[in-house]
C-alpha positions as CSV (number, residue, x, y, z in Angstrom):
1,M,-8.0,25.1,3.8
2,N,-6.7,21.8,5.1
3,I,-9.1,21.0,8.1
4,A,-8.4,18.1,10.8
5,V,-11.1,16.2,12.3
6,I,-10.7,14.2,15.5
7,I,-13.4,11.6,15.9
8,G,-13.4,8.2,17.4
9,E,-15.5,4.9,16.2
10,I,-16.6,6.5,13.1
11,A,-18.8,3.3,12.2
12,Y,-21.2,4.7,14.9
13,I,-24.0,6.4,13.1
14,S,-24.1,9.6,15.4
15,R,-20.3,10.1,14.6
16,S,-21.1,9.5,10.7
17,G,-23.6,11.7,10.8
18,I,-21.5,14.6,12.2
19,M,-19.1,13.9,9.3
20,N,-21.6,14.0,6.3
21,G,-22.3,17.5,7.8
22,I,-18.7,18.5,8.1
23,V,-17.8,17.2,4.3
24,D,-20.8,18.6,2.7
25,A,-19.9,22.1,4.2
26,A,-16.7,21.9,3.4
27,K,-16.8,20.9,-0.6
28,K,-18.9,24.0,-0.9
29,D,-15.4,26.1,0.1
30,N,-13.4,23.5,-1.5
31,S,-11.6,22.8,1.9
32,N,-9.9,19.5,2.5
33,I,-11.2,17.4,5.4
34,I,-8.8,14.7,6.9
35,L,-10.4,12.5,9.4
36,F,-8.3,10.8,12.2
37,T,-10.3,8.0,13.5
38,C,-10.2,4.5,14.7
39,E,-12.3,1.4,15.9
40,G,-10.6,0.8,19.5
41,F,-13.8,0.8,21.2
42,I,-15.4,-1.8,19.0
43,Y,-12.4,-4.0,20.1
44,H,-12.0,-2.9,23.3
45,Y,-11.9,-6.3,24.7
46,L,-8.6,-7.0,22.9
47,K,-6.3,-4.8,24.7
48,E,-3.2,-4.6,22.9
49,F,-5.3,-4.6,19.6
50,S,-7.3,-1.6,21.2
51,T,-4.0,0.2,22.2
52,G,-2.6,-0.1,18.6
53,E,-6.0,1.6,17.2
54,Y,-5.7,4.7,19.8
55,N,-2.2,5.2,18.7
56,I,-3.6,7.0,15.7
57,F,-4.4,10.1,17.9
58,N,-0.6,10.5,18.5
59,L,0.3,10.9,14.8
60,P,-1.6,14.3,13.5
61,V,0.9,17.6,13.8
62,L,-2.1,19.7,14.5
63,E,-0.2,23.1,13.7
64,S,0.1,21.9,10.3
65,F,-3.6,22.3,9.8
66,D,-5.7,25.5,9.4
67,G,-8.1,24.3,12.1
68,I,-9.5,21.4,14.0
69,I,-12.7,19.6,14.7
70,I,-12.8,17.4,17.6
71,D,-15.1,15.1,19.4
72,L,-13.0,13.9,22.7
73,E,-16.1,12.3,24.3
74,S,-16.3,9.8,21.1
75,I,-12.6,8.6,22.1
76,D,-13.0,5.7,24.5
77,N,-9.6,5.9,26.0
78,N,-8.5,8.4,28.7
79,E,-4.8,8.6,27.6
80,S,-5.7,9.7,24.4
81,K,-8.4,12.2,25.4
82,E,-5.9,13.8,27.9
83,Y,-3.1,13.9,25.2
84,L,-5.4,15.7,22.7
85,Y,-6.8,18.0,25.5
86,N,-3.6,19.2,26.5
87,Y,-2.2,19.6,23.2
88,I,-5.1,21.8,22.0
89,K,-5.2,23.8,25.3
90,K,-1.8,24.7,25.4
91,S,-1.7,25.7,21.2
92,S,-3.3,28.6,19.5
93,I,-4.9,26.2,16.9
94,P,-8.6,27.4,15.6
95,C,-10.5,24.6,16.9
96,V,-14.3,23.7,17.6
97,S,-15.3,21.1,20.0
98,F,-18.3,18.8,20.5
99,N,-19.7,18.7,24.1
100,K,-16.5,19.4,25.7
101,E,-14.8,22.8,26.8
102,I,-11.5,23.4,25.5
103,A,-9.4,26.7,26.3
104,D,-10.8,29.0,23.7
105,A,-12.4,26.5,21.5
106,N,-15.7,27.1,20.3
107,L,-18.3,24.6,21.8
108,I,-21.1,22.7,20.2
109,Y,-23.2,20.8,22.8
110,F,-25.6,18.1,22.2
111,N,-28.4,18.5,24.6
112,N,-29.3,15.0,25.3
113,E,-32.0,15.9,27.6
114,T,-34.5,17.6,25.4
115,G,-35.4,14.4,23.2
116,F,-34.6,11.8,25.4
117,K,-36.6,13.2,28.2
118,K,-39.5,13.8,25.8
119,I,-39.3,10.2,24.8
120,V,-39.3,8.7,28.2
121,E,-42.3,11.2,29.3
122,H,-44.3,10.2,26.0
123,I,-44.0,6.3,27.5
124,I,-45.1,7.2,30.8
125,V,-47.7,10.0,30.3
126,D,-49.4,9.4,26.9
127,H,-49.2,5.3,26.9
128,K,-49.7,4.7,30.6
129,V,-46.8,2.7,30.9
130,T,-45.1,2.3,34.6
131,D,-43.1,-0.6,34.4
132,I,-39.8,0.2,32.2
133,H,-36.8,-1.5,31.8
134,Y,-33.4,0.2,30.4
135,L,-30.7,-0.9,28.1
136,S,-27.8,1.3,28.5
137,G,-24.5,2.0,26.7
138,P,-21.3,1.2,28.6
139,F,-21.2,2.7,32.0
140,S,-18.2,4.1,31.2
141,N,-19.3,5.9,28.0
142,R,-20.3,9.8,28.7
143,D,-23.4,9.7,26.3
144,A,-24.7,6.5,28.2
145,Q,-24.0,7.8,31.5
146,Q,-26.1,11.3,30.5
147,R,-29.1,9.1,29.1
148,L,-29.0,7.0,32.0
149,E,-29.3,9.8,34.6
150,I,-32.0,11.7,32.2
151,F,-33.8,8.3,32.5
152,K,-33.6,8.1,36.3
153,N,-34.5,11.7,36.8
154,T,-37.6,11.4,34.5
155,L,-38.9,8.7,36.5
156,S,-38.4,9.9,39.6
157,E,-40.2,12.9,38.5
158,H,-43.0,10.8,37.6
159,N,-43.2,9.1,41.2
160,I,-42.2,5.6,39.4
161,S,-39.9,3.5,41.4
162,L,-36.8,2.0,39.6
163,N,-35.5,-1.6,40.3
164,E,-31.7,-1.4,39.8
165,N,-32.2,-5.1,37.9
166,A,-34.1,-3.2,35.2
167,I,-31.1,-1.3,33.9
168,I,-28.9,-3.6,31.7
169,E,-25.7,-2.5,30.6
170,G,-25.2,-2.9,26.6
171,D,-22.3,-2.2,24.2
172,F,-24.3,0.3,21.7
173,N,-24.7,-2.5,19.0
174,F,-27.0,-5.0,17.4
175,I,-25.7,-7.9,19.7
176,S,-26.3,-6.1,22.7
177,G,-30.3,-5.9,22.1
178,R,-30.1,-9.4,21.0
179,E,-28.2,-10.9,24.0
180,T,-30.7,-8.8,26.1
181,A,-33.7,-10.4,24.7
182,K,-32.1,-14.1,24.6
183,K,-31.4,-13.5,28.4
184,Y,-35.1,-12.4,29.1
185,I,-36.6,-15.6,27.1
186,C,-33.9,-18.1,28.4
187,E,-34.5,-17.1,32.2
188,H,-38.2,-16.9,31.6
189,K,-38.0,-13.6,33.1
190,K,-41.3,-11.3,32.7
191,L,-40.9,-8.7,30.1
192,P,-41.5,-4.9,31.1
193,Q,-44.4,-3.1,29.6
194,A,-41.5,-1.1,27.8
195,F,-37.8,-1.2,27.0
196,I,-36.1,2.1,26.6
197,C,-33.0,1.8,24.8
198,A,-30.0,4.2,24.6
199,N,-29.4,4.0,21.1
200,D,-31.1,2.4,18.0
201,F,-28.7,-0.3,17.3
202,M,-29.4,-1.7,20.7
203,A,-33.2,-1.1,20.3
204,I,-33.3,-3.0,17.0
205,G,-31.4,-6.1,17.9
206,L,-33.8,-6.3,20.7
207,M,-36.9,-6.0,18.9
208,E,-35.7,-8.2,16.1
209,E,-35.1,-11.0,18.7
210,L,-38.2,-10.7,20.7
211,K,-40.1,-10.8,17.2
212,S,-38.4,-14.0,16.4
213,H,-39.8,-15.4,19.7
214,G,-43.5,-14.6,18.8
215,I,-43.5,-11.5,21.0
216,R,-45.4,-8.6,19.5
217,I,-44.1,-4.7,19.3
218,P,-45.7,-2.7,20.7
219,E,-49.0,-5.0,21.7
220,D,-46.5,-7.3,24.2
221,V,-43.8,-4.9,24.7
222,I,-43.3,-1.2,23.8
223,I,-39.1,-0.5,22.4
224,T,-37.5,2.8,21.7
225,G,-34.5,3.9,20.5
226,Y,-32.2,7.0,20.2
227,D,-30.2,8.2,17.2
228,N,-32.7,8.1,14.3
229,C,-30.3,6.1,12.1
230,P,-31.1,4.8,8.7
231,T,-32.3,1.4,9.8
232,A,-34.5,2.6,12.1
233,T,-36.6,3.7,9.1
234,L,-36.7,0.4,7.9
235,T,-37.7,-1.5,10.9
236,V,-41.3,-3.1,11.1
237,P,-42.7,-1.5,13.2
238,R,-41.1,1.7,12.7
239,L,-38.9,2.5,15.5
240,T,-39.6,5.4,18.0
241,T,-36.3,7.3,18.2
242,V,-34.7,10.7,18.9
243,D,-33.1,12.6,16.0
244,Q,-29.8,14.2,17.7
245,G,-29.3,16.7,14.8
246,E,-25.7,15.1,13.8
247,Y,-25.7,16.3,10.2
248,E,-26.8,20.1,11.2
249,S,-24.2,19.9,14.0
250,G,-21.6,19.1,11.4
251,L,-22.6,21.6,9.1
252,L,-22.5,24.1,12.0
253,A,-19.0,23.0,13.5
254,Y,-17.3,23.8,9.8
255,Q,-19.1,27.1,9.3
256,Q,-18.1,28.2,12.9
257,L,-14.4,27.2,12.2
258,Y,-14.3,28.8,8.9
259,K,-15.6,31.9,10.8
260,I,-12.8,31.7,13.5
261,I,-10.0,30.8,10.7
262,N,-11.3,34.0,8.7
263,N,-11.5,36.6,12.0
264,I,-15.4,36.6,11.4
265,E,-17.3,37.0,14.7
266,T,-19.3,33.6,16.0
267,K,-21.2,32.5,18.8
268,Q,-18.8,31.0,21.3
269,C,-21.5,28.1,22.2
270,E,-24.1,26.5,20.3
271,I,-26.5,23.8,21.6
272,I,-28.3,21.1,19.5
273,H,-31.6,19.7,20.9
274,G,-32.6,16.3,20.2
275,K,-36.0,15.9,18.5
276,P,-38.4,12.8,19.3
277,I,-40.0,10.9,16.5
278,Y,-42.9,9.2,17.8
279,A,-43.6,6.0,15.7
280,E,-45.2,2.6,15.4
281,S,-43.1,0.3,18.1
282,C,-44.3,2.7,21.1
283,G,-47.8,2.5,19.5
284,C,-48.1,5.9,17.6
285,K,-48.6,6.4,14.1
286,S,-45.9,7.9,12.0
287,D,-47.2,10.4,9.4
288,K,-44.1,10.6,7.6
289,V,-41.0,8.4,6.9
290,N,-38.8,10.6,9.1
291,L,-35.5,10.0,7.2
292,P,-32.2,11.1,9.4
293,S,-31.6,14.5,9.2
294,D,-29.2,14.3,6.2
295,N,-32.1,13.4,4.2
296,Q,-30.2,10.1,2.7
297,S,-32.7,7.6,1.3
298,S,-32.4,4.7,3.9
299,V,-33.2,2.1,1.3
300,A,-30.5,3.5,-1.1
301,L,-28.1,3.9,1.4
302,K,-28.7,0.3,2.7
303,I,-28.6,-1.1,-1.0
304,N,-25.4,0.7,-1.3
305,I,-23.8,-0.4,1.8
306,D,-24.7,-4.1,0.9
307,D,-23.2,-3.6,-2.6
308,S,-20.1,-2.3,-1.0
309,L,-20.0,-5.3,1.7
310,D,-20.2,-7.8,-1.3
311,L,-17.4,-6.1,-2.9
312,L,-15.6,-6.6,0.5
313,K,-16.1,-10.1,0.5
314,G,-14.0,-10.8,-2.5
315,L,-11.5,-8.1,-1.6
316,T,-11.2,-9.9,1.7
317,L,-10.7,-13.4,0.1
318,G,-8.1,-11.7,-2.4
319,L,-6.2,-10.4,0.6
320,T,-6.4,-13.8,2.6
321,N,-3.0,-15.5,2.9
322,M,-1.1,-12.6,1.1
323,S,2.5,-12.8,1.1
324,K,3.7,-10.0,-1.4
325,I,3.3,-6.3,-1.5
326,S,2.9,-6.8,-5.3
327,D,0.1,-9.3,-4.8
328,F,-1.6,-7.0,-2.3
329,E,-1.6,-4.3,-5.0
330,Q,-3.0,-6.4,-7.7
331,S,-5.7,-7.7,-5.4
332,L,-6.5,-4.1,-4.2
333,E,-6.5,-2.5,-7.6
334,K,-9.1,-5.1,-8.8
335,Y,-11.6,-3.7,-6.3
336,I,-10.4,-0.2,-5.7
337,H,-12.3,1.8,-8.4
338,K,-15.6,-0.5,-7.9
339,M,-15.6,0.8,-4.1
340,G,-15.3,4.5,-5.2
341,I,-12.1,5.0,-3.8
342,E,-10.2,7.9,-5.6
343,S,-6.7,7.4,-3.7
344,F,-5.0,5.1,-1.2
345,Y,-1.7,5.6,0.7
346,F,-0.1,2.9,2.9
347,C,2.5,5.0,4.9
348,Q,4.9,3.0,6.9
349,C,7.1,3.8,10.0
350,G,10.8,4.6,9.3
351,S,12.4,4.1,5.9
352,R,12.9,1.2,3.5
353,E,16.6,0.5,4.7
354,S,15.0,0.7,8.5
355,Y,12.5,-2.0,7.3
356,Y,15.1,-4.4,6.3
357,E,17.5,-3.8,9.3
358,E,14.2,-4.4,11.7
359,L,13.2,-7.7,9.8
360,E,16.7,-8.7,10.2
361,L,16.5,-8.1,14.2
362,L,13.0,-9.9,14.2
363,A,14.3,-12.9,12.2
364,S,17.3,-13.1,14.7
365,G,14.8,-13.1,17.8
366,K,15.5,-9.6,18.8
367,R,13.4,-6.6,19.5
368,P,13.1,-3.6,17.2
369,K,15.8,-0.7,18.2
370,R,12.5,1.9,17.9
371,N,9.6,2.6,20.2
372,I,7.4,-0.2,18.8
373,R,4.0,1.5,20.3
374,T,4.4,4.9,18.7
375,Y,5.0,6.4,15.3
376,Q,8.6,7.5,14.3
377,D,9.7,10.9,13.2
378,T,9.7,9.7,9.7
379,V,7.9,7.5,7.4
380,W,7.8,6.0,3.8
381,C,5.0,5.2,1.3
382,P,5.7,1.6,-0.3
383,F,2.5,2.2,-2.2
384,A,0.1,4.7,-3.2
385,F,-2.6,4.5,-5.7
386,E,-3.6,7.7,-7.0
387,D,-4.6,8.9,-10.6
388,G,-5.4,5.4,-11.7
389,E,-1.7,4.1,-11.1
390,W,0.4,3.0,-8.4
391,N,3.4,4.8,-6.9
392,S,5.8,4.8,-4.1
393,Y,7.5,7.6,-2.1
394,P,10.7,7.4,0.0
395,S,11.0,8.9,3.6
396,Y,9.6,11.9,4.9
397,R,8.8,13.8,7.7
398,K,5.8,12.3,9.8
399,S,4.5,15.7,10.4
400,L,3.7,16.2,6.4
401,L,1.3,13.1,6.8
402,F,1.3,12.6,3.0
403,P,4.3,12.0,0.7
404,P,5.6,15.6,-0.3
405,N,4.9,14.8,-4.1
406,A,1.6,13.0,-3.5
407,H,-1.0,14.1,-5.8
408,F,-3.5,15.1,-3.3
409,K,-1.8,18.4,-3.1
410,N,-3.6,19.4,-6.5
411,K,-7.1,18.2,-5.1
412,K,-9.5,20.5,-3.5
413,G,-12.7,19.9,-1.6
414,S,-11.5,16.2,-0.8
415,Y,-12.2,13.8,2.0
416,Y,-9.3,11.8,3.6
417,I,-9.4,9.0,6.3
418,V,-6.5,8.4,8.2
419,M,-6.6,5.1,10.2
420,P,-4.1,3.4,12.0
421,V,-2.1,0.0,10.8
422,H,-0.6,-2.1,13.2
423,Q,-0.3,-5.7,14.8
424,G,-1.6,-5.6,18.3
425,E,0.8,-2.7,20.0
426,L,3.3,-3.0,17.2
427,C,2.7,0.3,15.2
428,I,3.4,-0.5,11.8
429,G,2.1,2.8,10.0
430,Y,-1.1,4.2,8.9
431,S,-3.3,4.1,5.8
432,I,-5.1,7.0,4.1
433,I,-8.4,6.6,2.0
434,G,-9.1,9.2,-0.4
435,N,-12.6,10.4,-1.4
436,F,-14.3,7.0,-0.6
437,D,-17.8,7.6,-1.0
438,N,-19.2,4.8,1.2
439,S,-16.7,5.1,4.3
440,I,-19.1,7.8,5.5
441,S,-21.5,5.0,6.1
442,G,-18.7,3.9,8.6
443,R,-19.5,0.2,8.6
444,V,-17.8,-0.4,5.2
445,L,-14.9,1.7,6.0
446,Q,-14.2,-0.7,9.0
447,H,-14.2,-3.8,7.3
448,L,-12.0,-2.5,4.3
449,V,-9.4,-1.0,7.2
450,L,-9.5,-4.4,8.9
451,G,-9.2,-6.4,6.0
452,I,-6.2,-4.1,4.6
453,D,-4.6,-4.2,8.4
454,I,-4.6,-8.0,8.3
455,A,-3.3,-8.3,4.9
456,L,-0.2,-5.9,5.6
457,G,0.3,-7.6,9.1
458,N,0.4,-10.9,7.2
459,I,3.0,-9.5,4.5
460,R,5.1,-8.4,7.3
461,K,5.1,-11.7,9.1
462,N,6.1,-13.4,5.6
463,D,8.7,-10.7,5.1
464,V,10.0,-12.0,8.6
465,M,9.9,-15.4,8.1
466,S,11.7,-15.1,4.5
467,T,14.2,-13.2,6.2
468,M,14.3,-15.9,9.1
469,L,14.6,-18.4,6.2
470,A,17.3,-16.6,4.4
471,K,19.5,-16.7,7.6
472,I,18.8,-20.3,8.1
473,N,19.9,-20.8,4.5
474,Q,22.8,-18.6,4.7
475,K,24.1,-20.8,7.7
476,W,23.1,-24.0,5.9
477,Q,24.9,-23.1,2.7
478,Y,27.3,-20.6,3.3
479,D,30.6,-20.9,5.6
480,E,30.5,-18.3,8.2
481,L,34.2,-17.2,8.4
482,T,34.6,-16.4,4.7
483,G,31.2,-15.9,3.1
484,L,31.8,-18.9,0.5
485,Y,29.7,-21.8,0.1
486,N,30.3,-24.5,2.5
487,R,29.9,-28.3,1.5
488,S,25.9,-28.1,1.5
489,G,26.1,-25.0,-0.6
490,F,28.5,-26.4,-2.8
491,V,26.6,-29.4,-3.4
492,N,23.2,-27.7,-3.9
493,N,24.6,-25.5,-6.5
494,A,26.7,-28.0,-8.3
495,E,24.1,-30.0,-9.5
496,K,22.3,-26.9,-10.9
497,M,25.8,-26.2,-12.6
498,I,26.0,-29.6,-13.9
499,E,22.7,-29.4,-15.7
500,E,23.4,-26.0,-17.2
501,A,26.6,-27.3,-18.6
502,A,24.7,-30.3,-19.9
503,E,22.4,-28.0,-21.8
504,N,24.8,-26.3,-23.5
505,N,27.4,-29.1,-24.3
506,L,30.1,-27.5,-22.2
507,G,32.2,-29.1,-19.8
508,I,33.5,-28.3,-16.0
509,S,36.5,-27.2,-14.6
510,V,37.4,-28.2,-10.8
511,M,40.6,-26.6,-9.1
512,F,41.3,-27.3,-5.9
513,F,43.3,-24.9,-3.6
514,D,45.3,-25.6,-0.3
515,L,46.6,-23.1,2.2
516,D,50.1,-23.6,2.6
517,G,51.7,-23.8,6.1
518,L,48.1,-23.0,8.1
519,K,49.2,-25.5,10.8
520,I,52.5,-23.5,11.4
521,I,50.5,-20.1,11.4
522,N,48.1,-21.5,14.1
523,D,51.0,-22.8,16.4
524,E,53.2,-19.6,16.1
525,Q,50.7,-17.0,15.6
526,G,47.5,-18.4,17.1
527,H,44.2,-19.3,15.6
528,E,43.1,-15.5,14.9
529,A,46.2,-14.9,12.9
530,G,45.1,-18.5,10.9
531,D,41.6,-17.1,10.4
532,M,42.7,-14.0,8.7
533,Y,45.2,-16.0,6.3
534,I,41.7,-18.4,5.5
535,K,39.7,-15.2,5.1
536,S,42.5,-13.7,3.1
537,M,42.7,-16.6,0.7
538,A,38.8,-16.8,0.1
539,E,39.0,-13.1,-0.9
540,M,41.9,-13.6,-3.5
541,I,40.3,-16.7,-4.9
542,K,36.8,-14.9,-5.2
543,S,38.3,-11.8,-6.8
544,S,39.3,-13.8,-9.8
545,T,36.2,-15.7,-10.5
546,N,33.0,-14.9,-12.4
547,E,29.6,-14.7,-10.8
548,K,28.4,-18.0,-12.2
549,D,31.3,-20.0,-10.9
550,I,30.8,-21.9,-7.5
551,V,33.7,-20.8,-5.0
552,C,33.6,-23.2,-1.7
553,R,35.7,-23.9,1.2
554,Y,35.7,-27.2,1.2
555,G,37.6,-27.9,4.5
556,G,39.7,-26.1,7.0
557,D,42.3,-24.6,4.5
558,E,40.8,-26.3,1.3
559,Y,38.9,-24.5,-1.3
560,I,37.3,-25.7,-4.6
561,V,36.3,-23.5,-7.6
562,L,33.8,-25.1,-10.2
563,S,33.4,-23.5,-13.5
564,I,31.7,-23.8,-16.7
565,Q,34.3,-24.1,-19.4
566,K,34.7,-25.0,-23.1
567,S,38.1,-26.7,-23.1
568,Y,41.1,-27.5,-20.5
569,E,43.0,-24.4,-22.0
570,S,40.2,-22.1,-21.1
571,S,40.2,-23.8,-17.7
572,L,43.9,-23.5,-17.4
573,K,43.8,-19.6,-18.1
574,Q,41.3,-19.0,-15.1
575,F,43.3,-21.4,-12.8
576,N,46.4,-19.1,-13.8
577,T,44.6,-16.1,-13.0
578,I,43.5,-17.3,-9.6
579,M,47.2,-18.5,-8.8
580,N,48.5,-15.3,-9.6
581,S,45.9,-13.1,-7.4
582,I,47.2,-15.0,-4.4
583,K,50.1,-12.8,-2.8
584,E,52.3,-13.1,-0.2
585,P,52.5,-13.7,3.0
586,V,49.7,-16.0,1.8
587,S,50.7,-19.1,-0.2
588,A,48.8,-22.0,-1.8
589,S,49.1,-25.4,-3.7
590,A,46.6,-26.2,-6.3
591,G,45.5,-28.7,-8.9
592,C,43.1,-28.2,-11.9
593,V,41.2,-30.6,-13.8
594,F,38.6,-30.4,-16.8
595,D,36.0,-32.9,-18.2
596,I,32.2,-33.4,-19.2
597,V,30.3,-34.5,-16.5
598,S,26.8,-35.8,-16.4
599,G,26.2,-36.3,-12.3
600,M,27.6,-35.7,-8.9
601,N,29.4,-38.8,-9.0
602,E,31.7,-38.1,-12.0
603,L,31.9,-34.6,-10.5
604,N,33.4,-36.4,-7.2
605,L,35.8,-38.4,-9.3
606,L,37.0,-35.0,-10.8
607,I,37.4,-33.2,-7.2
608,E,39.6,-36.4,-6.2
609,E,41.6,-35.8,-9.3
610,A,42.0,-32.3,-8.7
611,D,42.9,-33.2,-5.3
612,K,45.3,-35.6,-6.4
613,R,47.2,-32.9,-8.7
614,M,47.2,-30.3,-5.7
615,Y,49.2,-32.8,-3.5
616,I,51.8,-33.5,-6.2
617,F,52.3,-29.6,-6.6
618,K,52.4,-29.3,-3.0
619,K,55.3,-32.1,-2.6
620,E,57.2,-30.4,-5.5
621,K,56.9,-27.1,-3.9
622,K,58.4,-28.7,-0.7
623,R,61.2,-30.6,-2.7
624,A,62.1,-27.1,-4.2
625,R,62.3,-25.6,-0.6
């Protein structure tokens, strides 16, 4: 089976715990898990970047999967939530939803109240604390709203009045905790008897910053968290927290979906109750380590993540100032095995042809023709790393997600993470990371994809710049009307030809051509007709020259051909071939010279001589007429 999982901000411990459970359960059935996720919330203060992140949820064609597991509340973007909600509601796709009812989907509901209320009551009743401040998550977040409400109601039940200034809005990260502690210290605010925090990260940040100022935990202030993240098992003192049961919920979600797909009766709604873990940060003694519910060793996990982050530092440095895809591949390949990545796909909007067309538009200062904020119906895969080698795939339908011939089709029990690649609101494509063990920790994945994002963005910018420079070079070196070299291009390439001829002990032939009667054509037929004659003359001359020859529109109606030759006889042979290619109604006068040349001064003398011979030719034609 191929199962789509849609979860936002996988870096957070609660979401990565759920994924651990889903992946472990799916492996037993050899099912493939494809996770669509992003980091929009982490970068919410960067509006354009955040918009580009959330665009990933417009990518999956859900009907192409056997079933879906979704956590809408983890997506901190109302437009994305509404789109996915309506999509699933209108479809008949087997679905298991976390926390939010969606049509006929099975529901797994986290009861925030049970464990969190017990923690608050424990601080009030068992530790006799009445002066409590609360560090919340973002007030717009559903989980943060629920936990704040539980906190307020529990205080009210115990007749404890709450000062609104005692509620601080945080961001669910370590920095929020540290900044809160600094504010109390710098503003000389009186510390409460206890801080109740809406998650472990904020609690740990708060605790570590207070400790750095000599404040003792729990003697001077009690601190509690929520989530039972691996880092909480390493704090000194050990953090009092709540185990939400994320790992068990992930197992349960997959098991329910499996039953739905296979028409096995299942319970429509399951409730997961949080369990409090009392430890030293509130003044209790923890009898056991109380690892997170997936039973991973916290120390081993931390060492593993630290090792991966060290590798990421090297990779990030390698990706910095990347200018070509080949450089990117070499740098990524160097680290890809060490990081436990089995496969990697970069899928780009459109096709190879449309990519270069878009570069041309951008280089000309024009906007792309496509809607830059969303995915196109077709994508292509410039590079894919699979089975230890690099491949590339031509364009295919976006609904397939993977290239049609991708090696993954033969893999069972795999875990793939799909994340956006973009520059602000500009949708570039998406990356797929396959069977990356450390990705479940979230943080490592976040740094990896961001590094790839920046590198690919830089490569794209470099491609635009190269295209722009090529356009400038085209105008600088080439005549716009005929496509031949202009005088600047002639001089630039003539110097190289002189060097090549000298190295091979050969000479240079100079052939000077002048279009007959251009003034009369312009006066009698108009300048548009004159331009047609000029272009026709250029095409005729070009058709009889070699790739290495330099063909230049030297003036309005004058042309020069430079060619490396062995002798005057071989020069004359090419000269006659060109003259025979000039057909009526076009007519031209011309002159040809040959000599050994050592520099531009000598070449200019040859050009003057060829010009003189051309005028002699022209006078003889006039005399003959």
